[in-house]
C-alpha positions in Angstrom: 9.8 2.8 14.1 12.6 0.9 13.1 12.4 -1.4 9.4 13.3 -4.5 11.6 9.7 -3.5 14.5 7.8 -3.2 11.0 9.0 -6.8 9.4 8.4 -8.4 12.4 4.8 -7.1 12.6 4.3 -8.0 9.1 5.6 -11.9 10.0 3.4 -11.7 13.2 0.0 -10.9 11.3 0.6 -12.8 8.1 1.7 -15.7 10.5 -1.4 -15.0 12.7 -3.6 -15.3 9.3 -2.0 -18.4 8.3 -3.0 -20.2 11.5 -6.2 -19.1 11.5 -6.4 -20.6 7.4 -4.9 -23.6 8.5 -7.4 -24.3 11.2 -10.3 -23.5 9.0 -8.8 -25.8 6.0 -8.0 -28.8 8.3 -10.7 -28.4 10.8 -9.0 -32.2 12.1 -6.2 -30.3 13.1 -7.6 -26.9 14.7 -6.6 -25.8 17.8 -9.2 -23.1 18.2 -9.7 -19.7 16.8 -7.5 -18.3 19.6 -4.8 -21.2 19.7 -4.9 -21.4 15.9 -4.0 -17.6 16.2 -1.4 -17.9 18.6 0.4 -20.7 17.0 0.1 -18.8 13.8 1.8 -15.4 15.1 4.5 -17.3 16.7 5.4 -19.3 13.7 5.2 -16.3 11.5 7.2 -14.2 13.2 10.0 -17.1 14.1 10.0 -18.3 10.4 9.8 -14.9 8.8 12.7 -13.8 11.1 15.2 -17.2 9.8 13.5 -16.4 6.4 14.9 -12.9 6.2 18.4 -14.4 7.5 18.2 -17.3 4.4 17.1 -14.4 2.2 18.9 -10.6 2.9 16.9 -9.0 0.2 13.8 -9.7 2.2 15.1 -7.5 5.4 14.4 -4.4 3.1 10.3 -5.4 2.8 9.3 -2.9 5.4 12.0 0.1 4.2 11.9 0.3 0.8 9.3 -0.2 -1.7 10.0 -3.5 -3.0 6.6 -5.1 -4.0 8.6 -8.5 -4.4 9.9 -8.3 -0.9 7.1 -7.5 1.1 4.9 -10.3 -0.6 7.6 -13.0 -0.2 8.2 -12.2 3.4 3.9 -11.9 4.0 3.6 -15.2 2.0 6.7 -16.8 3.9 5.3 -16.0 7.1 1.7 -17.2 6.2 3.3 -20.5 5.4 5.0 -20.8 8.3 2.5 -19.5 10.5 0.4 -22.2 9.1 3.0 -25.3 9.5 3.6 -24.4 13.1 -0.1 -24.9 13.8 -0.6 -27.9 11.9 2.5 -28.9 13.9 1.2 -27.7 16.8 -2.1 -29.9 16.4 -0.8 -33.0 15.7 1.4 -32.7 18.6 -1.6 -32.3 21.1 -3.6 -35.1 19.0 -0.5 -37.5 19.8 -0.5 -36.7 23.4 -4.0 -36.7 24.0 
């Protein structure tokens, strides 16, 4: 598998975890398990991609055994997934 695809898989999984975590911590802004997972996965994928564009050293997180880059990619994608989940929940509450 190419390194970019492996990075994307890591980003999506970390983002989904961030979405689930955000929904469980802030129950008033939960989208449900499926909604939290999907919003987090999208946020993790997009946020992780943007993060690798801003910090080029994260692009080698999957190919090299660079734990700092790997943990940075996971942390950034988790946070991005949580943020998008919370933003989606706020937008849903404001429009309903």
